[in-house]
N, C-alpha and C positions, 0 to 999 in steps of 0.2 A: 663704275668699274666701264673702260671700253674696249675689249678683244676681238681679236678676230673670231671666225668662226669655229675654235675648235674647243675641246670638253673639260674648261681652268674648275682649280681648284687651289684653299686658298691653305698653306704650310704653317703655324704661328713655331714656333723657337727662340726660347730662352737661353742666355750667356750662364753660361755653372757661376759665375764670379764676378761680380762689379767693373773690375774692370780683366775683362776676359778680353783674347784674342776673336776680333769679328766670329774665326771658323770654332772655333770652342765651345757648341751651343749643343740646347739637348732639346730631342719634337719635343712640344705641349700639347698640338692638337694638329686633325691635318680636317679637313670635310671633305662633304661626299663631292664628285664632280659632279658637276651641270652639261651633260651632255650636249653641245648644240649649241653655244646657248652668249652671245656677245654681251650681255648685258647680266652676268650671273648673279647673284642676294640669294645671298648666304640666312639659312636661321641662326635667328639668338640660341645662341649657347651657353650656359654657367660652366662656369671651369676656377678652383680656388681660388684665391690668391698663391696658397701659400704652392702648387701647382705653376700657375703661372704667370709671375716675376718672383716665387721666391718669395713670396710676401716686403720685396724690398719697389719701391714701382720705381727708384731710378737704375735699376739693374737694365740691361738693352734688351730690346726683343725684336725679332726678325721676324716679319710677316713677307714671303712671297707667294706668289701666283706661277704655279705655273701648269701645264694645258700637259691632260690624260692620256695616255697615248699604250693602243697592248701590247707596245715592244721598243724594248731599248728605254733609255734616260727621257725621262720628264720634258722637253724645256718649259725654261724658264722664263714666262713676258716680263716681271721686273719684283722686284722689291723691295725693303724701307726699313731700316734697324730704326728704333724708336726708346721710346718708355715709356710704361703706363702715365706714367704723372704727363709725360707729353701728350699721349691718346686723351689725357681728363679735361687739359690745356689748350686741346682746336677751337679759336677761334671759328670754323665754320667746319669742325666735323670728318675732313677728308688727308690724310694725306697721297701721297706725288708716290709712284713705283717705280722706282726706274731700272733698265734696262745692266745686260755685263757694260753698255760704253757710255754707262751716264746719262742714256737718251730716256723722258718721261714715253712710260709708256701704258700707260691705266693711273685710276686712282680706286681706293679703298674707303669710305665710304660708312661711318659710323651713324647709324641712329639712335 
């Protein structure tokens, strides 16, 4: 990922149902903050399939990177909505994050 010199963290959410509204998401996992890090790397974590995608590889998953600040809302760097199946099929193991204006603002790379 390539971001500014802020304090990024990753938030993983999943839809409650397969055809759910993109706003009807439930929090699955939030990483620690990487203070003053422009190229964050988070340690691998194990999350059960029922928790991660409700055992449905086609359930929408949203990955969002925010900048942690002490007060107020945490600004969004970018996000991507995908599925577990799509992540498994990534040819290069990389997803583009888009900001609220649809501009590519970083990447999530899976190793």
